[in-house]
C-alpha positions in Angstrom: 13.2 -16.3 4.2 12.2 -16.9 0.6 8.6 -16.9 -0.4 7.6 -20.2 -2.0 5.2 -20.3 -4.9 3.6 -23.3 -3.1 2.8 -21.0 -0.2 1.2 -18.3 -2.4 -2.3 -19.7 -2.6 -3.4 -17.1 -5.1 -0.6 -18.0 -7.5 -1.7 -21.6 -7.5 -5.3 -20.5 -8.4 -4.5 -17.8 -10.9 -5.0 -19.9 -14.0 -8.4 -21.2 -12.7 -9.4 -17.6 -11.9 -8.4 -16.4 -15.3 -10.6 -19.0 -17.0 -13.5 -17.7 -14.9 -12.5 -14.1 -15.5 -16.0 -13.0 -16.5 -17.4 -13.9 -13.1 -15.0 -11.6 -11.3 -11.6 -9.9 -11.8 -12.8 -6.5 -13.0 -16.2 -7.9 -14.1 -18.5 -6.0 -11.8 -21.5 -4.1 -12.9 -19.4 -1.4 -14.7 -17.6 -4.1 -16.7 -20.9 -5.7 -17.7 -22.3 -2.4 -18.9 -19.1 -1.6 -20.8 -19.4 -5.0 -22.6 -23.1 -4.4 -23.4 -22.3 -0.9 -24.8 -19.3 -2.1 -26.9 -21.6 -4.9 -28.3 -24.3 -2.3 -29.0 -21.9 -0.1 -30.9 -20.8 -3.1 -33.1 -24.4 -4.1 -33.6 -25.4 -0.5 -34.5 -22.7 -0.5 -37.1 -23.6 -3.9 -38.6 -27.3 -2.9 -38.7 -26.5 0.4 -40.5 -27.5 2.7 -37.6 -24.0 4.0 -37.4 -22.0 4.8 -40.6 -18.4 4.8 -39.4 -16.5 1.6 -38.4 -14.5 3.7 -35.8 -16.0 2.6 -32.5 -14.2 3.8 -29.4 -14.5 1.7 -26.3 -17.2 2.7 -23.8 -16.4 4.3 -20.5 -18.8 3.7 -17.7 -19.0 6.0 -14.7 -21.3 6.6 -11.7 -23.3 9.8 -11.8 -22.9 12.1 -8.8 -26.7 12.4 -8.6 -28.7 9.3 -7.9 -31.7 10.4 -10.0 -29.4 10.3 -13.1 -29.1 6.5 -12.7 -26.8 4.0 -11.3 -24.3 4.4 -14.1 -23.8 6.6 -17.2 -21.7 6.7 -20.3 -20.7 9.6 -22.6 -20.0 7.2 -25.4 -22.4 8.9 -27.8 -20.6 12.2 -27.3 -17.2 10.7 -28.0 -18.5 9.0 -31.1 -20.5 11.9 -32.6 -17.6 13.4 -34.5 -16.5 10.1 -35.9 -20.0 9.2 -36.9 -20.8 12.7 -38.2 -24.1 12.6 -36.4 -25.6 14.6 -33.5 -24.7 13.0 -30.1 -28.4 12.3 -29.2 -28.9 10.5 -32.5 -25.8 8.4 -31.8 -27.2 7.7 -28.3 -30.5 6.6 -29.8 -28.7 4.2 -32.2 -26.7 2.7 -29.3 -29.7 2.3 -27.0 -31.7 0.7 -29.9 -29.1 -2.0 -30.2 -28.5 -2.9 -26.6 -29.1 -6.6 -26.0 -29.5 -7.4 -22.3 -29.9 -11.2 -22.1 -29.5 -11.4 -18.4 -31.9 -8.5 -17.8 -29.6 -6.5 -15.5 -31.0 -3.2 -16.7 -34.3 -1.8 -15.5 -34.4 1.1 -17.9 -32.2 3.4 -20.0 -32.5 7.1 -20.5 -30.9 9.5 -22.9 -30.2 12.8 -21.1 -28.8 16.2 -21.9 -26.7 16.4 -25.0 -26.4 12.6 -25.3 -25.5 11.0 -22.1 -26.9 7.5 -21.6 -28.1 6.7 -18.1 -28.6 3.2 -16.8 -31.0 2.2 -14.0 -30.1 -1.3 -12.7 -32.8 -3.8 -11.6 -32.6 -4.4 -7.8 -32.4 -8.1 -8.3 -29.3 -7.6 -10.4 -27.4 -6.5 -7.3 -28.1 -9.7 -5.3 -25.3 -11.8 -6.9 -22.8 -9.4 -5.3 -23.8 -10.6 -1.9 -23.6 -14.3 -3.0 -20.1 -13.7 -4.3 -18.9 -12.0 -1.1 -20.2 -14.9 1.0 -18.9 -17.5 -1.3 -15.4 -16.1 -1.7 -15.1 -14.7 1.8 -11.5 -13.6 2.4 -10.7 -13.9 -1.3 -13.4 -11.5 -2.5 -11.8 -8.8 -4.6 -8.7 -10.8 -5.4 -7.5 -10.8 -9.0 -4.8 -12.6 -10.9 -3.2 -9.5 -12.5 0.2 -10.4 -11.1 0.3 -13.9 -12.7 3.0 -15.0 -10.3 5.4 -12.2 -11.2 8.2 -12.0 -8.6 8.2 -8.6 -7.0 10.4 -7.2 -4.2 9.2 -4.4 -2.0 12.0 -2.8 0.0 10.9 -0.3 2.7 11.9 1.4 5.9 15.6 0.5 5.5 16.5 3.1 8.2 20.2 3.4 9.1 20.8 1.5 12.4 22.0 4.7 14.0 18.9 5.6 16.0 15.4 4.4 16.7 12.6 4.6 14.2 10.6 7.8 14.2 7.0 8.5 13.0 8.2 9.2 9.4 9.6 5.6 9.3 6.2 4.4 10.6 4.4 5.9 7.7 6.8 4.4 5.3 6.4 1.0 7.0 2.6 1.2 6.8 2.7 2.1 3.1 5.3 -0.5 2.1 3.7 -3.3 4.1 0.2 -2.6 2.7 1.5 -2.4 -0.8 3.2 -5.8 -0.4 0.0 -7.2 1.0 -2.1 -5.8 -1.8 0.2 -7.1 -4.6 0.3 -10.5 -3.0 -3.5 -10.5 -2.9 -3.5 -9.6 -6.6 -1.4 -12.6 -7.7 2.1 -11.3 -7.4 4.8 -13.4 -5.7 6.1 -10.7 -3.2 9.1 -10.5 -0.9 9.4 -7.7 1.7 13.0 -6.6 2.4 14.8 -4.3 4.8 18.2 -3.0 3.6 20.6 -2.5 6.5 23.1 0.3 5.9 25.7 -1.2 8.2 28.8 0.1 6.5 30.5 3.5 5.9 30.7 6.9 7.5 27.4 6.9 9.4 28.3 3.8 11.3 31.7 5.2 12.1 30.0 8.4 13.4 27.7 6.3 15.5 30.6 4.4 17.1 32.5 7.7 17.7 29.5 9.3 19.3 28.9 6.3 21.7 32.6 6.1 22.5 32.7 9.8 23.5 29.7 9.3 25.8 31.3 6.2 27.2 34.5 8.2 28.0 32.3 10.8 29.7 31.0 8.1 32.1 34.5 7.8 33.4 34.7 11.6 34.0 37.0 12.1 30.9 36.6 15.5 29.2 35.3 15.1 25.7 34.7 17.5 22.9 31.4 16.3 21.3 31.3 17.1 17.6 28.4 18.9 16.0 27.9 16.0 13.5 27.7 13.4 16.3 24.5 11.5 17.1 22.6 13.1 19.9 19.9 11.9 22.2 19.5 9.9 25.3 19.7 6.6 23.4 23.4 7.3 22.7 24.1 7.7 26.5 22.1 4.6 27.2 24.2 2.6 24.7 27.4 4.0 26.3 26.1 2.8 29.7 25.4 -0.6 28.3 28.9 -0.9 27.0 30.3 0.2 30.4 28.2 -2.5 32.0 29.6 -5.1 29.7 33.2 -4.0 29.1 33.9 -1.9 32.2 36.8 0.4 31.5 38.6 -1.9 29.0 38.0 0.4 26.0 39.9 3.2 27.7 43.1 1.4 27.2 42.5 0.4 23.6 43.5 2.2 20.5 40.8 4.7 19.7 40.1 3.2 16.3 39.5 -0.2 17.8 37.3 1.3 20.6 35.3 3.2 18.1 34.8 0.1 15.9 33.7 -1.9 19.0 31.2 0.8 19.9 29.9 1.0 16.4 29.3 -2.8 16.2 27.7 -2.9 19.6 25.5 0.1 19.1 24.4 -0.8 15.6 23.5 -4.3 16.7 21.4 -3.1 19.7 19.7 -0.4 17.6 18.9 -2.9 14.9 17.4 -5.3 17.4 15.2 -2.4 18.7 14.2 -1.6 15.1 13.2 -5.3 14.5 11.2 -5.3 17.8 9.5 -2.0 17.0 8.5 -3.2 13.5 7.2 -6.5 14.9 5.0 -4.5 17.4 3.8 -2.4 14.4 2.8 -5.6 12.6 5.6 -5.6 10.0 7.5 -8.8 9.3 10.2 -8.9 6.5 11.1 -11.9 4.5 14.7 -10.8 4.3 17.1 -8.4 6.0 19.9 -7.5 3.5 23.3 -6.2 4.7 25.3 -3.5 2.9 28.5 -4.8 4.6 27.7 -8.3 3.2 27.8 -6.9 -0.3 31.4 -5.6 0.3 32.4 -8.9 2.0 31.2 -10.9 -1.0 33.0 -8.6 -3.4 29.8 -7.6 -5.2 30.4 -3.9 -5.0 33.9 -4.2 -6.5 32.6 -6.7 -9.1 29.8 -4.5 -10.4 32.1 -1.4 -10.6 34.6 -3.5 -12.6 31.9 -4.7 -15.0 30.7 -1.2 -15.6 34.3 0.0 -16.0 34.9 -2.6 -18.7 31.8 -1.3 -20.6 33.0 2.3 -20.2 30.0 3.2 -18.2 32.3 3.9 -15.3 35.4 6.0 -16.1 38.3 7.6 -14.3 38.7 11.4 -13.9 40.9 13.4 -11.4 41.7 10.2 -9.6 38.1 9.2 -8.9 35.7 6.8 -10.7 32.6 8.3 -12.2 29.3 6.7 -13.4 28.1 8.1 -16.8 24.6 8.7 -15.4 24.1 11.5 -18.0 24.0 8.8 -20.6 20.8 7.6 -19.0 19.0 10.9 -18.4 20.6 12.1 -15.1 21.6 15.8 -14.9 25.3 15.0 -14.2 27.7 12.1 -13.8 28.1 10.7 -10.3 31.1 9.6 -8.3 31.2 5.9 -7.3 34.8 5.7 -5.9 36.4 8.9 -4.4 40.0 9.9 -5.0 40.9 8.4 -1.6 39.7 5.0 -2.7 36.5 5.0 -0.6 33.3 4.0 -2.3 30.2 6.3 -2.2 26.7 5.1 -1.1 25.8 5.2 -4.8 28.3 2.4 -5.5 26.9 0.0 -2.9 23.4 0.9 -4.0 24.2 -0.1 -7.6 25.5 -3.4 -6.4 22.5 -3.9 -4.1 20.0 -3.3 -6.8 21.9 -5.4 -9.3 21.8 -8.2 -6.7 18.0 -7.8 -6.4 17.6 -8.7 -10.0 20.1 -11.4 -9.9 18.0 -13.0 -7.2 15.2 -13.3 -9.8 13.0 -10.4 -9.1 11.2 -9.1 -12.2 10.2 -5.9 -10.6 11.7 -3.9 -7.7 9.7 -1.3 -5.7 11.6 1.0 -3.2 9.8 3.0 -0.6 11.8 6.1 0.3 11.4 9.3 2.3 10.5 12.4 0.2 13.9 13.9 0.8 15.4 11.2 -1.5 13.7 12.6 -4.6 16.9 13.7 -6.2 18.4 10.2 -5.9 15.9 8.6 -8.2 17.5 9.6 -11.6 20.8 8.1 -10.7 19.4 4.9 -9.4 17.2 4.6 -12.4 20.3 5.1 -14.6 22.1 2.3 -12.7 19.1 0.0 -13.3 19.3 0.6 -17.0 23.1 0.4 -17.1 23.0 -3.1 -15.5 20.7 -4.4 -18.3 17.2 -3.9 -16.9 14.3 -1.9 -18.2 13.4 1.4 -16.6 9.9 0.1 -16.0 11.2 -2.7 -13.7 12.2 -0.2 -11.0 9.8 2.1 -9.2 10.3 4.4 -6.3 7.5 5.5 -3.9 8.2 8.7 -2.1 6.5 9.1 1.3 6.0 12.6 2.6 6.5 13.9 6.1 4.2 13.3 9.1 3.3 16.4 11.2 2.8 15.1 14.7 0.1 17.0 16.7 -1.5 16.8 20.1 -5.0 18.4 20.3 -4.2 20.1 16.9 -1.0 21.7 18.2 2.4 20.7 16.8 4.6 18.4 18.8 8.1 20.0 18.9 10.8 17.7 17.4 14.4 18.2 16.5 16.2 15.2 15.0 19.6 17.0 15.2 19.2 17.5 18.9 18.0 13.9 19.3 14.5 15.1 20.4 11.9 13.2 18.4 8.9 11.0 19.0 9.8 7.4 18.1 7.5 5.0 16.4 7.4 2.9 19.5 6.2 5.9 21.5 3.3 6.4 19.1 2.4 2.7 19.1 2.5 2.6 22.9 0.2 5.6 23.1 -2.4 5.0 20.4 -1.9 1.4 19.4 -0.8 -0.3 16.2 -4.2 -0.3 14.6 -4.8 3.4 14.9 -1.2 4.3 13.9 -1.3 2.1 10.7 -4.8 3.2 9.7 -4.2 6.9 10.2 -0.8 6.7 8.3 -2.9 5.5 5.3 -5.7 8.0 5.4 -3.9 10.2 2.8 -2.0 9.6 -0.4 1.7 9.0 0.6 2.6 11.9 -1.8 0.8 14.3 0.6 2.0 15.4 4.0 0.0 14.0 6.9 -1.2 15.5 10.2 -1.3 12.9 12.9 -3.1 14.0 16.0 -2.2 11.7 19.0 -5.3 12.7 21.0 -7.6 12.1 18.1 -6.1 8.6 17.5 -7.0 7.6 21.0 -10.6 8.8 20.9 -13.4 6.2 20.9 -15.7 8.4 18.8 -16.7 8.7 15.1 -14.1 11.5 14.8 -11.4 8.8 15.0 -11.3 7.1 11.5 -10.0 3.7 12.6 -12.5 3.5 15.5 -15.3 4.5 13.0 -14.4 1.6 10.7 -13.6 -1.0 13.3 -16.8 -0.3 15.2 -18.8 -1.5 12.2 -17.1 -4.9 12.5 -17.7 -5.0 16.2 -21.3 -3.8 16.0 -22.1 -6.6 13.4 -20.5 -9.1 15.7 -22.8 -7.8 18.4 -25.8 -8.4 16.1 -24.6 -11.9 15.5 -24.4 -12.6 19.3 -27.9 -11.1 19.8 -29.2 -13.1 16.9 -27.9 -16.3 18.4 -29.8 -15.5 21.6 -32.9 -15.3 19.4 -32.1 -18.6 17.7 -30.6 -17.1 14.5 -27.3 -18.8 13.6 -25.0 -17.1 11.1 -24.5 -20.5 9.4 -28.2 -20.6 8.7 -28.1 -17.2 6.9 -27.8 -18.4 3.3 -29.4 -15.7 1.1 -32.7 -17.6 0.4 -34.6 -14.5 1.4 -32.4 -12.0 -0.4 -35.4 -10.8 -2.4 -36.6 -9.0 0.7 -33.7 -6.6 0.3 -35.9 -4.3 -1.8 -35.5 -0.8 -0.2 -33.3 1.9 -1.7 -31.2 1.6 1.5 -30.5 -2.1 0.9 -29.6 -1.6 -2.7 -27.4 1.4 -2.0 -25.3 -0.7 0.5 -25.0 -3.6 -1.9 -24.0 -1.2 -4.7 -21.3 0.2 -2.4 -19.9 -3.2 -1.7 -19.8 -4.1 -5.4 -17.1 -1.5 -5.9 -14.6 -3.3 -3.8 -13.0 -5.5 -6.5 -12.4 -2.4 -8.6 -10.9 -0.5 -5.7 -8.5 -3.4 -5.1 -7.5 -3.7 -8.7 -6.9 0.1 -9.0 -5.1 0.2 -5.7 -2.7 -2.6 -6.9 -2.2 -1.0 -10.3 -1.4 2.4 -8.9 0.3 1.2 -5.7 -2.1 3.3 -3.6 -3.3 1.6 -0.5 -5.1 4.7 0.8 -7.8 3.9 -1.7 -8.8 0.9 0.5 -8.8 3.2 3.5 -11.2 5.6 1.7 -13.4 2.7 0.7 -13.6 1.4 4.2 -14.6 4.8 5.6 -17.3 5.2 2.9 -18.6 1.7 3.6 -18.6 2.4 7.3 -20.6 5.6 6.7 -23.0 3.6 4.5 -23.5 1.0 7.2 -24.0 3.5 10.0 -26.6 5.3 7.9 -28.3 2.0 7.1 -28.3 0.8 10.7 -29.8 4.0 11.9 -32.8 3.6 9.5 -33.4 -0.1 9.2 -33.7 -2.7 11.9 -31.7 -5.8 11.2 -33.2 -8.1 13.9 -36.9 -7.9 13.3 -40.0 -9.9 14.2 -40.1 -11.1 10.6 -37.7 -14.2 10.3 -37.4 -13.9 6.5 -36.6 -10.2 6.6 -34.2 -10.7 9.5 -32.4 -13.5 7.5 -32.1 -11.2 4.5 -30.7 -8.3 6.5 -28.3 -10.5 8.4 -27.1 -11.8 5.0 -26.5 -8.2 4.0 -24.7 -7.0 7.1 -22.5 -10.1 7.3 -21.3 -9.3 3.8 -20.4 -5.8 5.1 -18.5 -7.3 8.0 -16.5 -9.5 5.6 -15.5 -6.6 3.5 -14.5 -4.5 6.5 -12.4 -7.4 7.8 -10.8 -8.0 4.3 -9.9 -4.4 3.8 -8.5 -3.9 7.3 -6.4 -7.1 6.8 -4.7 -5.7 3.7 -3.9 -2.6 5.7 -2.5 -4.6 8.6 -5.2 -3.5 10.9 -7.3 -5.9 13.2 -11.0 -6.3 12.9 -12.2 -6.6 16.6 -15.4 -8.4 17.6 -15.8 -6.3 20.7 -15.0 -2.6 21.4 
């Protein structure tokens, strides 16, 4: 199914949003301070307070210690050498020339060797809440993608066995990245590539046929490279139920081909079902065999051969990948005339760009690291830029139960499937925990922890915030307080350090989204949600929300409802639900 630009609401609004860029899209408090400091530097130069025209851009950061201000910059230190002035003197010149027409700054301090610390007026934080309530589900969205057509291909497991937990982590990463890019203005399609051709499918068919023969008491010598596991025996039993003993009288090649088609079809149906249960839906399922049937593999090899990028040696055809930075040339057609996986992968990625994608992102297992240079070479050889292709490598998952490893052996067919995990801990816990670390790091997944309804379980810890606020809303209704009546009129009552701290935390969300999309790192959203949950729990334990003061109650409901919206928004991008009751 193709994604229509008409269905991408954010693409339709991107031009409007760009015109209003200063009200959002990276224009949080840090951006405002950066602009003020850049303007101060230019004014200091024009007023003769700084001698050199070389004015590096300001970098604004949050100090680790609250007493050092809400934000700080080391701009004076970076400019000191250029201005040939002591850093504190540069800092003084900059502070002298700060113009703050909207009065967002309460005070400015010069600290240490020349750091400039900013203390923000409490009232300057209140517009953050107004923006969250106004934009609701769109808060944090940005138009960086500008409608660029991007394909994210992930999972793409061979239809030779059920999905395991490693595939689950790749699915959570790929799906979240696609959601994130779509939220940031890209036109995104999610695709699963079905390796339904070649040796592994033949091996599957042979494995099932041998198990089928064994059901009729025929002696079989099962090969070491055959697919193991109970699912192979189950498939053999299903074939027996449908075909009885008819395959025993067929030529072995025909029987193996029948078993291969049957088994791959049933396994793929199971994969589709497992991914749907995991909350993953693909726009397109692409077939490797279809590339051969359409002549696309042969066509791309011929094109590369005409351009001398593919050449013949010792009866085989080789790709000049060394010409594009790979360590050695690679075979695309063996001496026996059979194509390699590399050949069909070249055709597949060429087909992606021919379908109009401007950028292609592949999510692979970490064991495919060595395959990246040759695929990058093929992208360049077929006329695309290296920057248009990106591979995300997802590291292994160590499955634990009560902190003890769960024994698994893929070779012996003994592994915990994704469906097993989802059945035991649920989709939400699985997806969230898969995203609690950067995909480039291995992940320990404890099944027992994922089922706990305690603060030790990260997904429960975050979802409980949403549910608790929903409970506050219900209790508020009983007291005659309607969420619709909470409009921020009493926001000035949010004057404690706890109130401001929570608002400041929420103000970071657009920057988290933008950075996550730029770096393709959805775990940053997970980290943000856990920090926000901790901030809310700390706030809730210190401050009453439903008080005897109607104005204060309205202000605090306005605050916590904003927290609830951000929890819901972030969880949605991760493919995790936001329950109202737990």
